[in-house]
mmJSON file of the N, C-alpha and C atoms, coordinates in Angstrom:
{"data_MODEL":{"atom_site":{
"group_PDB":["ATOM","ATOM","ATOM","ATOM","ATOM","ATOM","ATOM","ATOM","ATOM","ATOM","ATOM","ATOM","ATOM","ATOM","ATOM","ATOM","ATOM","ATOM","ATOM","ATOM","ATOM","ATOM","ATOM","ATOM","ATOM","ATOM","ATOM","ATOM","ATOM","ATOM","ATOM","ATOM","ATOM","ATOM","ATOM","ATOM","ATOM","ATOM","ATOM","ATOM","ATOM","ATOM","ATOM","ATOM","ATOM","ATOM","ATOM","ATOM","ATOM","ATOM","ATOM","ATOM","ATOM","ATOM","ATOM","ATOM","ATOM","ATOM","ATOM","ATOM","ATOM","ATOM","ATOM","ATOM","ATOM","ATOM","ATOM","ATOM","ATOM","ATOM","ATOM","ATOM","ATOM","ATOM","ATOM","ATOM","ATOM","ATOM","ATOM","ATOM","ATOM","ATOM","ATOM","ATOM","ATOM","ATOM","ATOM","ATOM","ATOM","ATOM","ATOM","ATOM","ATOM","ATOM","ATOM","ATOM","ATOM","ATOM","ATOM","ATOM","ATOM","ATOM","ATOM","ATOM","ATOM","ATOM","ATOM","ATOM","ATOM","ATOM","ATOM","ATOM","ATOM","ATOM","ATOM","ATOM","ATOM","ATOM","ATOM","ATOM","ATOM","ATOM","ATOM","ATOM","ATOM","ATOM","ATOM","ATOM","ATOM","ATOM","ATOM","ATOM","ATOM","ATOM","ATOM","ATOM","ATOM","ATOM","ATOM","ATOM","ATOM","ATOM","ATOM","ATOM","ATOM","ATOM","ATOM","ATOM","ATOM","ATOM","ATOM","ATOM","ATOM","ATOM","ATOM","ATOM","ATOM","ATOM","ATOM","ATOM","ATOM","ATOM","ATOM","ATOM","ATOM","ATOM","ATOM","ATOM","ATOM","ATOM","ATOM","ATOM","ATOM","ATOM","ATOM","ATOM","ATOM","ATOM","ATOM","ATOM","ATOM","ATOM","ATOM","ATOM","ATOM","ATOM","ATOM","ATOM","ATOM","ATOM","ATOM","ATOM","ATOM","ATOM","ATOM","ATOM","ATOM","ATOM"],
"id":[1,2,3,4,5,6,7,8,9,10,11,12,13,14,15,16,17,18,19,20,21,22,23,24,25,26,27,28,29,30,31,32,33,34,35,36,37,38,39,40,41,42,43,44,45,46,47,48,49,50,51,52,53,54,55,56,57,58,59,60,61,62,63,64,65,66,67,68,69,70,71,72,73,74,75,76,77,78,79,80,81,82,83,84,85,86,87,88,89,90,91,92,93,94,95,96,97,98,99,100,101,102,103,104,105,106,107,108,109,110,111,112,113,114,115,116,117,118,119,120,121,122,123,124,125,126,127,128,129,130,131,132,133,134,135,136,137,138,139,140,141,142,143,144,145,146,147,148,149,150,151,152,153,154,155,156,157,158,159,160,161,162,163,164,165,166,167,168,169,170,171,172,173,174,175,176,177,178,179,180,181,182,183,184,185,186,187,188,189,190,191,192,193,194,195,196,197,198],
"type_symbol":["N","C","C","N","C","C","N","C","C","N","C","C","N","C","C","N","C","C","N","C","C","N","C","C","N","C","C","N","C","C","N","C","C","N","C","C","N","C","C","N","C","C","N","C","C","N","C","C","N","C","C","N","C","C","N","C","C","N","C","C","N","C","C","N","C","C","N","C","C","N","C","C","N","C","C","N","C","C","N","C","C","N","C","C","N","C","C","N","C","C","N","C","C","N","C","C","N","C","C","N","C","C","N","C","C","N","C","C","N","C","C","N","C","C","N","C","C","N","C","C","N","C","C","N","C","C","N","C","C","N","C","C","N","C","C","N","C","C","N","C","C","N","C","C","N","C","C","N","C","C","N","C","C","N","C","C","N","C","C","N","C","C","N","C","C","N","C","C","N","C","C","N","C","C","N","C","C","N","C","C","N","C","C","N","C","C","N","C","C","N","C","C","N","C","C","N","C","C"],
"label_atom_id":["N","CA","C","N","CA","C","N","CA","C","N","CA","C","N","CA","C","N","CA","C","N","CA","C","N","CA","C","N","CA","C","N","CA","C","N","CA","C","N","CA","C","N","CA","C","N","CA","C","N","CA","C","N","CA","C","N","CA","C","N","CA","C","N","CA","C","N","CA","C","N","CA","C","N","CA","C","N","CA","C","N","CA","C","N","CA","C","N","CA","C","N","CA","C","N","CA","C","N","CA","C","N","CA","C","N","CA","C","N","CA","C","N","CA","C","N","CA","C","N","CA","C","N","CA","C","N","CA","C","N","CA","C","N","CA","C","N","CA","C","N","CA","C","N","CA","C","N","CA","C","N","CA","C","N","CA","C","N","CA","C","N","CA","C","N","CA","C","N","CA","C","N","CA","C","N","CA","C","N","CA","C","N","CA","C","N","CA","C","N","CA","C","N","CA","C","N","CA","C","N","CA","C","N","CA","C","N","CA","C","N","CA","C","N","CA","C","N","CA","C","N","CA","C","N","CA","C","N","CA","C"],
"label_alt_id":[null,null,null,null,null,null,null,null,null,null,null,null,null,null,null,null,null,null,null,null,null,null,null,null,null,null,null,null,null,null,null,null,null,null,null,null,null,null,null,null,null,null,null,null,null,null,null,null,null,null,null,null,null,null,null,null,null,null,null,null,null,null,null,null,null,null,null,null,null,null,null,null,null,null,null,null,null,null,null,null,null,null,null,null,null,null,null,null,null,null,null,null,null,null,null,null,null,null,null,null,null,null,null,null,null,null,null,null,null,null,null,null,null,null,null,null,null,null,null,null,null,null,null,null,null,null,null,null,null,null,null,null,null,null,null,null,null,null,null,null,null,null,null,null,null,null,null,null,null,null,null,null,null,null,null,null,null,null,null,null,null,null,null,null,null,null,null,null,null,null,null,null,null,null,null,null,null,null,null,null,null,null,null,null,null,null,null,null,null,null,null,null,null,null,null,null,null,null],
"label_comp_id":["MET","MET","MET","GLN","GLN","GLN","PHE","PHE","PHE","GLU","GLU","GLU","ILE","ILE","ILE","ARG","ARG","ARG","GLU","GLU","GLU","ASN","ASN","ASN","SER","SER","SER","ARG","ARG","ARG","SER","SER","SER","LEU","LEU","LEU","TRP","TRP","TRP","SER","SER","SER","TRP","TRP","TRP","VAL","VAL","VAL","LEU","LEU","LEU","LEU","LEU","LEU","ASN","ASN","ASN","ASP","ASP","ASP","THR","THR","THR","ALA","ALA","ALA","GLU","GLU","GLU","PRO","PRO","PRO","VAL","VAL","VAL","VAL","VAL","VAL","GLU","GLU","GLU","SER","SER","SER","ARG","ARG","ARG","ARG","ARG","ARG","ASN","ASN","ASN","PHE","PHE","PHE","PRO","PRO","PRO","SER","SER","SER","ARG","ARG","ARG","ALA","ALA","ALA","GLN","GLN","GLN","ALA","ALA","ALA","ALA","ALA","ALA","ALA","ALA","ALA","ALA","ALA","ALA","ALA","ALA","ALA","LEU","LEU","LEU","ALA","ALA","ALA","PHE","PHE","PHE","SER","SER","SER","GLN","GLN","GLN","LEU","LEU","LEU","VAL","VAL","VAL","ALA","ALA","ALA","ARG","ARG","ARG","ALA","ALA","ALA","GLY","GLY","GLY","ARG","ARG","ARG","THR","THR","THR","LEU","LEU","LEU","SER","SER","SER","GLY","GLY","GLY","GLY","GLY","GLY","PRO","PRO","PRO","ARG","ARG","ARG","GLN","GLN","GLN","VAL","VAL","VAL","GLY","GLY","GLY","PHE","PHE","PHE","LEU","LEU","LEU"],
"label_asym_id":["A","A","A","A","A","A","A","A","A","A","A","A","A","A","A","A","A","A","A","A","A","A","A","A","A","A","A","A","A","A","A","A","A","A","A","A","A","A","A","A","A","A","A","A","A","A","A","A","A","A","A","A","A","A","A","A","A","A","A","A","A","A","A","A","A","A","A","A","A","A","A","A","A","A","A","A","A","A","A","A","A","A","A","A","A","A","A","A","A","A","A","A","A","A","A","A","A","A","A","A","A","A","A","A","A","A","A","A","A","A","A","A","A","A","A","A","A","A","A","A","A","A","A","A","A","A","A","A","A","A","A","A","A","A","A","A","A","A","A","A","A","A","A","A","A","A","A","A","A","A","A","A","A","A","A","A","A","A","A","A","A","A","A","A","A","A","A","A","A","A","A","A","A","A","A","A","A","A","A","A","A","A","A","A","A","A","A","A","A","A","A","A","A","A","A","A","A","A"],
"label_entity_id":["1","1","1","1","1","1","1","1","1","1","1","1","1","1","1","1","1","1","1","1","1","1","1","1","1","1","1","1","1","1","1","1","1","1","1","1","1","1","1","1","1","1","1","1","1","1","1","1","1","1","1","1","1","1","1","1","1","1","1","1","1","1","1","1","1","1","1","1","1","1","1","1","1","1","1","1","1","1","1","1","1","1","1","1","1","1","1","1","1","1","1","1","1","1","1","1","1","1","1","1","1","1","1","1","1","1","1","1","1","1","1","1","1","1","1","1","1","1","1","1","1","1","1","1","1","1","1","1","1","1","1","1","1","1","1","1","1","1","1","1","1","1","1","1","1","1","1","1","1","1","1","1","1","1","1","1","1","1","1","1","1","1","1","1","1","1","1","1","1","1","1","1","1","1","1","1","1","1","1","1","1","1","1","1","1","1","1","1","1","1","1","1","1","1","1","1","1","1"],
"label_seq_id":[1,1,1,2,2,2,3,3,3,4,4,4,5,5,5,6,6,6,7,7,7,8,8,8,9,9,9,10,10,10,11,11,11,12,12,12,13,13,13,14,14,14,15,15,15,16,16,16,17,17,17,18,18,18,19,19,19,20,20,20,21,21,21,22,22,22,23,23,23,24,24,24,25,25,25,26,26,26,27,27,27,28,28,28,29,29,29,30,30,30,31,31,31,32,32,32,33,33,33,34,34,34,35,35,35,36,36,36,37,37,37,38,38,38,39,39,39,40,40,40,41,41,41,42,42,42,43,43,43,44,44,44,45,45,45,46,46,46,47,47,47,48,48,48,49,49,49,50,50,50,51,51,51,52,52,52,53,53,53,54,54,54,55,55,55,56,56,56,57,57,57,58,58,58,59,59,59,60,60,60,61,61,61,62,62,62,63,63,63,64,64,64,65,65,65,66,66,66],
"pdbx_PDB_ins_code":[null,null,null,null,null,null,null,null,null,null,null,null,null,null,null,null,null,null,null,null,null,null,null,null,null,null,null,null,null,null,null,null,null,null,null,null,null,null,null,null,null,null,null,null,null,null,null,null,null,null,null,null,null,null,null,null,null,null,null,null,null,null,null,null,null,null,null,null,null,null,null,null,null,null,null,null,null,null,null,null,null,null,null,null,null,null,null,null,null,null,null,null,null,null,null,null,null,null,null,null,null,null,null,null,null,null,null,null,null,null,null,null,null,null,null,null,null,null,null,null,null,null,null,null,null,null,null,null,null,null,null,null,null,null,null,null,null,null,null,null,null,null,null,null,null,null,null,null,null,null,null,null,null,null,null,null,null,null,null,null,null,null,null,null,null,null,null,null,null,null,null,null,null,null,null,null,null,null,null,null,null,null,null,null,null,null,null,null,null,null,null,null,null,null,null,null,null,null],
"Cartn_x":[-97.827,-97.924,-97.509,-97.664,-97.678,-97.671,-96.76,-97.045,-98.231,-98.671,-99.749,-98.93,-98.383,-98.468,-99.593,-99.985,-101.662,-100.42,-101.819,-102.308,-102.793,-102.685,-103.116,-103.855,-104.849,-105.958,-104.141,-103.639,-102.849,-101.507,-101.813,-99.985,-99.19,-99.876,-98.296,-98.781,-97.434,-97.622,-97.195,-97.441,-97.135,-97.493,-96.633,-97.188,-97.751,-98.336,-98.635,-98.557,-97.909,-97.736,-98.905,-99.905,-101.218,-100.645,-101.084,-101.297,-102.466,-102.329,-103.074,-104.587,-104.601,-106.795,-106.837,-105.571,-105.643,-105.709,-105.553,-105.647,-104.196,-103.879,-103.346,-102.138,-100.631,-99.856,-99.222,-98.68,-98.06,-97.647,-97.777,-97.553,-96.795,-96.839,-95.217,-95.953,-95.107,-95.451,-94.893,-94.895,-94.407,-94.828,-95.332,-94.969,-94.199,-94.407,-93.353,-93.961,-92.817,-93.598,-94.222,-93.185,-93.292,-93.731,-93.653,-94.503,-93.183,-91.979,-91.157,-90.157,-90.539,-89.581,-91.019,-91.777,-92.726,-92.459,-92.236,-91.666,-90.418,-89.398,-88.087,-87.75,-89.055,-89.121,-89.83,-90.249,-91.551,-89.711,-89.322,-88.547,-87.039,-86.637,-85.585,-86.328,-87.763,-87.973,-87.701,-88.835,-88.749,-87.3,-85.719,-85.001,-84.118,-85.15,-84.199,-85.4,-86.78,-87.155,-86.746,-86.451,-85.71,-83.864,-83.822,-82.341,-82.349,-83.555,-84.049,-84.215,-84.85,-85.356,-84.542,-83.041,-82.363,-81.637,-81.798,-81.366,-81.778,-83.03,-83.539,-82.743,-81.486,-81.358,-79.977,-80.096,-78.574,-76.774,-77.536,-76.237,-75.689,-74.0,-73.369,-74.183,-74.197,-75.057,-73.975,-74.171,-74.015,-73.404,-72.293,-72.497,-73.125,-73.236,-73.834,-75.124,-74.76,-75.909,-76.917,-77.773,-78.291,-77.015],
"Cartn_y":[89.974,90.104,91.925,91.431,92.929,92.404,93.55,93.741,94.81,93.997,95.39,95.01,96.734,96.8,96.677,96.463,96.085,96.84,97.415,97.669,97.307,96.522,95.805,96.725,96.084,97.237,97.165,96.944,97.346,98.515,98.846,99.863,99.642,97.791,96.967,96.863,96.486,96.128,95.047,94.563,93.608,93.479,92.633,92.576,91.143,91.253,90.295,90.187,89.608,89.394,88.386,89.783,88.809,88.978,87.953,87.531,88.639,88.525,88.93,88.942,88.397,88.404,89.319,89.423,90.008,89.09,87.487,86.4,86.728,86.102,86.193,84.747,85.592,84.043,83.93,84.574,84.377,85.706,85.831,87.052,86.569,87.429,87.043,86.784,86.705,85.486,86.8,87.88,88.983,89.289,90.849,92.486,93.012,94.466,95.303,96.638,96.594,98.714,99.529,99.654,100.863,100.011,101.217,100.484,100.466,100.783,101.409,99.801,99.687,98.237,97.128,97.037,96.658,96.488,96.836,97.349,97.612,97.182,97.271,94.653,94.602,92.897,92.246,92.969,92.922,92.461,93.598,94.121,92.479,92.436,91.438,89.898,90.152,88.371,88.656,89.516,89.765,89.136,89.683,89.54,88.025,87.566,86.048,84.631,85.276,85.072,85.052,86.472,86.226,84.96,85.601,84.951,83.246,82.506,81.337,80.957,81.694,80.913,81.444,82.464,81.946,80.541,80.029,78.654,77.301,78.119,76.811,77.183,77.76,77.959,76.834,76.254,74.868,75.844,77.166,78.167,77.632,78.218,78.41,78.513,78.482,78.873,80.212,81.149,82.015,81.532,82.374,81.961,83.006,83.706,84.734,84.757,86.115,86.777,87.098,87.699,88.967,89.498],
"Cartn_z":[-34.774,-33.794,-33.487,-32.097,-31.393,-30.175,-29.612,-28.275,-27.649,-26.148,-25.613,-24.056,-23.135,-22.042,-21.644,-20.525,-19.645,-17.844,-17.653,-16.472,-15.808,-14.336,-13.762,-12.739,-11.857,-11.282,-9.633,-9.787,-8.596,-8.931,-10.105,-10.773,-10.863,-11.401,-11.663,-13.476,-13.742,-15.333,-15.816,-17.193,-17.241,-19.069,-19.467,-21.028,-22.068,-23.058,-23.944,-25.547,-26.15,-26.993,-28.125,-28.444,-29.72,-31.031,-32.084,-32.703,-34.178,-35.302,-35.789,-35.785,-34.918,-34.45,-32.782,-32.744,-31.319,-29.799,-29.996,-29.682,-28.686,-27.331,-26.602,-26.773,-27.451,-27.567,-26.132,-26.033,-24.462,-23.784,-22.789,-21.627,-20.568,-20.054,-19.533,-17.995,-17.506,-16.27,-15.373,-15.142,-13.908,-13.97,-12.913,-13.382,-12.767,-13.284,-12.828,-12.558,-11.834,-11.259,-12.264,-13.261,-13.966,-16.078,-16.304,-17.885,-18.326,-18.322,-18.658,-18.574,-17.291,-17.172,-17.773,-17.701,-18.437,-20.223,-20.551,-21.164,-22.54,-21.547,-21.861,-21.067,-20.899,-20.567,-21.974,-22.495,-23.831,-24.519,-24.866,-25.849,-25.482,-24.09,-23.806,-24.309,-24.542,-25.055,-26.474,-27.018,-28.794,-28.656,-28.543,-28.931,-28.664,-27.879,-27.771,-28.257,-29.163,-29.71,-31.148,-31.81,-32.577,-33.242,-31.283,-31.823,-32.236,-31.006,-31.077,-32.643,-33.617,-34.701,-35.83,-35.418,-36.026,-36.1,-35.358,-34.712,-35.697,-36.598,-36.786,-38.699,-38.884,-40.119,-39.913,-38.412,-38.691,-38.227,-38.723,-38.712,-37.086,-36.928,-36.185,-34.833,-33.605,-32.3,-31.289,-31.115,-30.603,-29.11,-28.357,-27.068,-26.281,-25.54,-24.287,-24.349,-23.602,-23.01,-23.953,-24.357,-25.84,-25.984],
"occupancy":[1.0,1.0,1.0,1.0,1.0,1.0,1.0,1.0,1.0,1.0,1.0,1.0,1.0,1.0,1.0,1.0,1.0,1.0,1.0,1.0,1.0,1.0,1.0,1.0,1.0,1.0,1.0,1.0,1.0,1.0,1.0,1.0,1.0,1.0,1.0,1.0,1.0,1.0,1.0,1.0,1.0,1.0,1.0,1.0,1.0,1.0,1.0,1.0,1.0,1.0,1.0,1.0,1.0,1.0,1.0,1.0,1.0,1.0,1.0,1.0,1.0,1.0,1.0,1.0,1.0,1.0,1.0,1.0,1.0,1.0,1.0,1.0,1.0,1.0,1.0,1.0,1.0,1.0,1.0,1.0,1.0,1.0,1.0,1.0,1.0,1.0,1.0,1.0,1.0,1.0,1.0,1.0,1.0,1.0,1.0,1.0,1.0,1.0,1.0,1.0,1.0,1.0,1.0,1.0,1.0,1.0,1.0,1.0,1.0,1.0,1.0,1.0,1.0,1.0,1.0,1.0,1.0,1.0,1.0,1.0,1.0,1.0,1.0,1.0,1.0,1.0,1.0,1.0,1.0,1.0,1.0,1.0,1.0,1.0,1.0,1.0,1.0,1.0,1.0,1.0,1.0,1.0,1.0,1.0,1.0,1.0,1.0,1.0,1.0,1.0,1.0,1.0,1.0,1.0,1.0,1.0,1.0,1.0,1.0,1.0,1.0,1.0,1.0,1.0,1.0,1.0,1.0,1.0,1.0,1.0,1.0,1.0,1.0,1.0,1.0,1.0,1.0,1.0,1.0,1.0,1.0,1.0,1.0,1.0,1.0,1.0,1.0,1.0,1.0,1.0,1.0,1.0,1.0,1.0,1.0,1.0,1.0,1.0],
"B_iso_or_equiv":[0.0,0.0,0.0,0.0,0.0,0.0,0.0,0.0,0.0,0.0,0.0,0.0,0.0,0.0,0.0,0.0,0.0,0.0,0.0,0.0,0.0,0.0,0.0,0.0,0.0,0.0,0.0,0.0,0.0,0.0,0.0,0.0,0.0,0.0,0.0,0.0,0.0,0.0,0.0,0.0,0.0,0.0,0.0,0.0,0.0,0.0,0.0,0.0,0.0,0.0,0.0,0.0,0.0,0.0,0.0,0.0,0.0,0.0,0.0,0.0,0.0,0.0,0.0,0.0,0.0,0.0,0.0,0.0,0.0,0.0,0.0,0.0,0.0,0.0,0.0,0.0,0.0,0.0,0.0,0.0,0.0,0.0,0.0,0.0,0.0,0.0,0.0,0.0,0.0,0.0,0.0,0.0,0.0,0.0,0.0,0.0,0.0,0.0,0.0,0.0,0.0,0.0,0.0,0.0,0.0,0.0,0.0,0.0,0.0,0.0,0.0,0.0,0.0,0.0,0.0,0.0,0.0,0.0,0.0,0.0,0.0,0.0,0.0,0.0,0.0,0.0,0.0,0.0,0.0,0.0,0.0,0.0,0.0,0.0,0.0,0.0,0.0,0.0,0.0,0.0,0.0,0.0,0.0,0.0,0.0,0.0,0.0,0.0,0.0,0.0,0.0,0.0,0.0,0.0,0.0,0.0,0.0,0.0,0.0,0.0,0.0,0.0,0.0,0.0,0.0,0.0,0.0,0.0,0.0,0.0,0.0,0.0,0.0,0.0,0.0,0.0,0.0,0.0,0.0,0.0,0.0,0.0,0.0,0.0,0.0,0.0,0.0,0.0,0.0,0.0,0.0,0.0,0.0,0.0,0.0,0.0,0.0,0.0],
"pdbx_formal_charge":[null,null,null,null,null,null,null,null,null,null,null,null,null,null,null,null,null,null,null,null,null,null,null,null,null,null,null,null,null,null,null,null,null,null,null,null,null,null,null,null,null,null,null,null,null,null,null,null,null,null,null,null,null,null,null,null,null,null,null,null,null,null,null,null,null,null,null,null,null,null,null,null,null,null,null,null,null,null,null,null,null,null,null,null,null,null,null,null,null,null,null,null,null,null,null,null,null,null,null,null,null,null,null,null,null,null,null,null,null,null,null,null,null,null,null,null,null,null,null,null,null,null,null,null,null,null,null,null,null,null,null,null,null,null,null,null,null,null,null,null,null,null,null,null,null,null,null,null,null,null,null,null,null,null,null,null,null,null,null,null,null,null,null,null,null,null,null,null,null,null,null,null,null,null,null,null,null,null,null,null,null,null,null,null,null,null,null,null,null,null,null,null,null,null,null,null,null,null],
"auth_seq_id":[1,1,1,2,2,2,3,3,3,4,4,4,5,5,5,6,6,6,7,7,7,8,8,8,9,9,9,10,10,10,11,11,11,12,12,12,13,13,13,14,14,14,15,15,15,16,16,16,17,17,17,18,18,18,19,19,19,20,20,20,21,21,21,22,22,22,23,23,23,24,24,24,25,25,25,26,26,26,27,27,27,28,28,28,29,29,29,30,30,30,31,31,31,32,32,32,33,33,33,34,34,34,35,35,35,36,36,36,37,37,37,38,38,38,39,39,39,40,40,40,41,41,41,42,42,42,43,43,43,44,44,44,45,45,45,46,46,46,47,47,47,48,48,48,49,49,49,50,50,50,51,51,51,52,52,52,53,53,53,54,54,54,55,55,55,56,56,56,57,57,57,58,58,58,59,59,59,60,60,60,61,61,61,62,62,62,63,63,63,64,64,64,65,65,65,66,66,66],
"auth_comp_id":["MET","MET","MET","GLN","GLN","GLN","PHE","PHE","PHE","GLU","GLU","GLU","ILE","ILE","ILE","ARG","ARG","ARG","GLU","GLU","GLU","ASN","ASN","ASN","SER","SER","SER","ARG","ARG","ARG","SER","SER","SER","LEU","LEU","LEU","TRP","TRP","TRP","SER","SER","SER","TRP","TRP","TRP","VAL","VAL","VAL","LEU","LEU","LEU","LEU","LEU","LEU","ASN","ASN","ASN","ASP","ASP","ASP","THR","THR","THR","ALA","ALA","ALA","GLU","GLU","GLU","PRO","PRO","PRO","VAL","VAL","VAL","VAL","VAL","VAL","GLU","GLU","GLU","SER","SER","SER","ARG","ARG","ARG","ARG","ARG","ARG","ASN","ASN","ASN","PHE","PHE","PHE","PRO","PRO","PRO","SER","SER","SER","ARG","ARG","ARG","ALA","ALA","ALA","GLN","GLN","GLN","ALA","ALA","ALA","ALA","ALA","ALA","ALA","ALA","ALA","ALA","ALA","ALA","ALA","ALA","ALA","LEU","LEU","LEU","ALA","ALA","ALA","PHE","PHE","PHE","SER","SER","SER","GLN","GLN","GLN","LEU","LEU","LEU","VAL","VAL","VAL","ALA","ALA","ALA","ARG","ARG","ARG","ALA","ALA","ALA","GLY","GLY","GLY","ARG","ARG","ARG","THR","THR","THR","LEU","LEU","LEU","SER","SER","SER","GLY","GLY","GLY","GLY","GLY","GLY","PRO","PRO","PRO","ARG","ARG","ARG","GLN","GLN","GLN","VAL","VAL","VAL","GLY","GLY","GLY","PHE","PHE","PHE","LEU","LEU","LEU"],
"auth_asym_id":["A","A","A","A","A","A","A","A","A","A","A","A","A","A","A","A","A","A","A","A","A","A","A","A","A","A","A","A","A","A","A","A","A","A","A","A","A","A","A","A","A","A","A","A","A","A","A","A","A","A","A","A","A","A","A","A","A","A","A","A","A","A","A","A","A","A","A","A","A","A","A","A","A","A","A","A","A","A","A","A","A","A","A","A","A","A","A","A","A","A","A","A","A","A","A","A","A","A","A","A","A","A","A","A","A","A","A","A","A","A","A","A","A","A","A","A","A","A","A","A","A","A","A","A","A","A","A","A","A","A","A","A","A","A","A","A","A","A","A","A","A","A","A","A","A","A","A","A","A","A","A","A","A","A","A","A","A","A","A","A","A","A","A","A","A","A","A","A","A","A","A","A","A","A","A","A","A","A","A","A","A","A","A","A","A","A","A","A","A","A","A","A","A","A","A","A","A","A"],
"auth_atom_id":["N","CA","C","N","CA","C","N","CA","C","N","CA","C","N","CA","C","N","CA","C","N","CA","C","N","CA","C","N","CA","C","N","CA","C","N","CA","C","N","CA","C","N","CA","C","N","CA","C","N","CA","C","N","CA","C","N","CA","C","N","CA","C","N","CA","C","N","CA","C","N","CA","C","N","CA","C","N","CA","C","N","CA","C","N","CA","C","N","CA","C","N","CA","C","N","CA","C","N","CA","C","N","CA","C","N","CA","C","N","CA","C","N","CA","C","N","CA","C","N","CA","C","N","CA","C","N","CA","C","N","CA","C","N","CA","C","N","CA","C","N","CA","C","N","CA","C","N","CA","C","N","CA","C","N","CA","C","N","CA","C","N","CA","C","N","CA","C","N","CA","C","N","CA","C","N","CA","C","N","CA","C","N","CA","C","N","CA","C","N","CA","C","N","CA","C","N","CA","C","N","CA","C","N","CA","C","N","CA","C","N","CA","C","N","CA","C","N","CA","C","N","CA","C","N","CA","C","N","CA","C"],
"pdbx_PDB_model_num":[1,1,1,1,1,1,1,1,1,1,1,1,1,1,1,1,1,1,1,1,1,1,1,1,1,1,1,1,1,1,1,1,1,1,1,1,1,1,1,1,1,1,1,1,1,1,1,1,1,1,1,1,1,1,1,1,1,1,1,1,1,1,1,1,1,1,1,1,1,1,1,1,1,1,1,1,1,1,1,1,1,1,1,1,1,1,1,1,1,1,1,1,1,1,1,1,1,1,1,1,1,1,1,1,1,1,1,1,1,1,1,1,1,1,1,1,1,1,1,1,1,1,1,1,1,1,1,1,1,1,1,1,1,1,1,1,1,1,1,1,1,1,1,1,1,1,1,1,1,1,1,1,1,1,1,1,1,1,1,1,1,1,1,1,1,1,1,1,1,1,1,1,1,1,1,1,1,1,1,1,1,1,1,1,1,1,1,1,1,1,1,1,1,1,1,1,1,1]
}}}
């Protein structure tokens, strides 16, 4: 999977997570005023997903933000 940062027609940016066949898995629900902000939001989302994946192992749950 990979993230793609996209610009729409109004010079706003969003991110989309694509699977191995380039199909969208999930897309950002909001637009961002810059490419850098969209990329930062994609990175934050990926970290939240990674943390959620670690909970599948049944280990202790960490409390806090990122």
